[in-house]
C-alpha positions as CSV (number, residue, x, y, z in Angstrom):
1,M,29.1,-21.7,69.4
2,S,31.3,-23.7,67.5
3,K,30.0,-26.5,64.9
4,N,30.4,-29.3,66.3
5,V,29.9,-29.2,70.7
6,S,32.9,-30.3,72.8
7,K,32.7,-34.2,73.4
8,D,34.2,-33.0,76.8
9,I,31.1,-31.1,77.6
10,L,28.8,-34.2,76.8
11,N,31.3,-36.8,78.8
12,K,31.0,-34.3,81.8
13,V,27.0,-34.5,81.4
14,K,26.9,-38.0,81.3
15,Q,29.4,-38.4,84.6
16,K,27.7,-36.1,86.4
17,T,24.0,-37.0,85.4
18,G,24.5,-40.6,84.0
19,K,22.3,-39.0,81.5
20,N,23.4,-38.8,77.6
21,I,22.6,-34.9,76.2
22,S,22.8,-35.1,72.9
23,E,24.5,-32.3,70.9
24,N,21.5,-31.6,68.9
25,Q,19.5,-30.8,72.4
26,I,22.2,-28.2,73.3
27,K,22.4,-27.2,69.8
28,K,18.5,-26.4,70.0
29,L,18.9,-24.7,73.3
30,A,22.1,-22.4,72.5
31,S,20.2,-21.5,68.7
32,N,18.4,-19.3,71.4
33,V,21.3,-17.7,73.2
34,K,22.1,-13.8,71.7
35,P,25.2,-12.1,72.9
36,S,22.4,-10.0,74.7
37,T,21.7,-12.8,76.6
38,M,24.9,-12.9,78.6
39,Q,24.3,-9.3,79.3
40,S,21.1,-9.5,80.9
41,E,21.1,-11.2,84.3
42,S,17.4,-12.3,83.8
43,Q,17.9,-13.9,80.8
44,L,21.6,-15.2,81.9
45,R,19.6,-16.9,84.8
46,E,16.8,-18.5,82.7
47,L,19.4,-20.0,80.4
48,I,20.9,-21.5,83.3
49,K,18.1,-22.9,84.7
50,Q,17.2,-24.2,81.1
51,V,20.6,-25.8,80.9
52,S,20.2,-27.1,84.7
53,N,17.0,-28.8,83.7
54,M,18.4,-30.1,80.4
55,A,21.2,-32.0,82.4
56,K,18.9,-32.8,85.1
57,I,21.3,-31.2,87.0
58,P,20.0,-29.0,90.4
59,V,21.6,-25.3,90.7
60,S,21.6,-24.0,93.8
61,E,20.4,-20.1,93.7
62,A,24.2,-19.5,95.5
63,T,25.5,-21.1,92.1
64,I,23.2,-19.2,89.9
65,N,24.5,-16.1,91.2
66,D,28.2,-17.2,91.1
67,I,27.8,-18.1,87.6
68,I,26.2,-14.9,87.0
69,K,29.2,-12.8,88.6
70,T,31.9,-14.9,87.1
71,V,29.6,-13.7,83.6
72,K,29.8,-10.4,84.5
73,S,33.4,-9.8,85.5
74,S,34.7,-12.0,82.7
75,G,32.7,-9.1,79.9
76,G,30.3,-12.3,79.1
77,M,31.2,-15.2,78.0
78,S,31.3,-15.7,74.4
79,N,28.9,-19.1,74.1
80,M,27.0,-21.7,76.1
81,E,29.7,-23.8,75.6
82,S,31.2,-21.7,78.5
83,V,27.9,-21.5,80.8
84,M,28.1,-25.3,80.5
85,K,31.5,-25.9,81.7
86,M,30.9,-23.6,84.7
87,L,27.7,-25.6,85.5
88,M,29.8,-28.4,85.2
89,K,32.4,-27.5,87.8
90,K,29.8,-27.1,90.1
């Protein structure tokens, strides 16, 4: 993940949730993400749920499955910011 979390992501979270998510909150969560996280369905599922809880955006099982399918078909997303962008599109 880049040193500075995209302000677009933070603004999108605020628009969708009405809540401010700090860059530090995202960095703390991202610090636990390893390349293997994007390869493991169970770890990826857990990450999606953590991001959903942090942003207070409910994510349906169908959406989680769509995200996992997209990550797997793309060969694994390279960073947490990509996962957050996908969540914000839903």
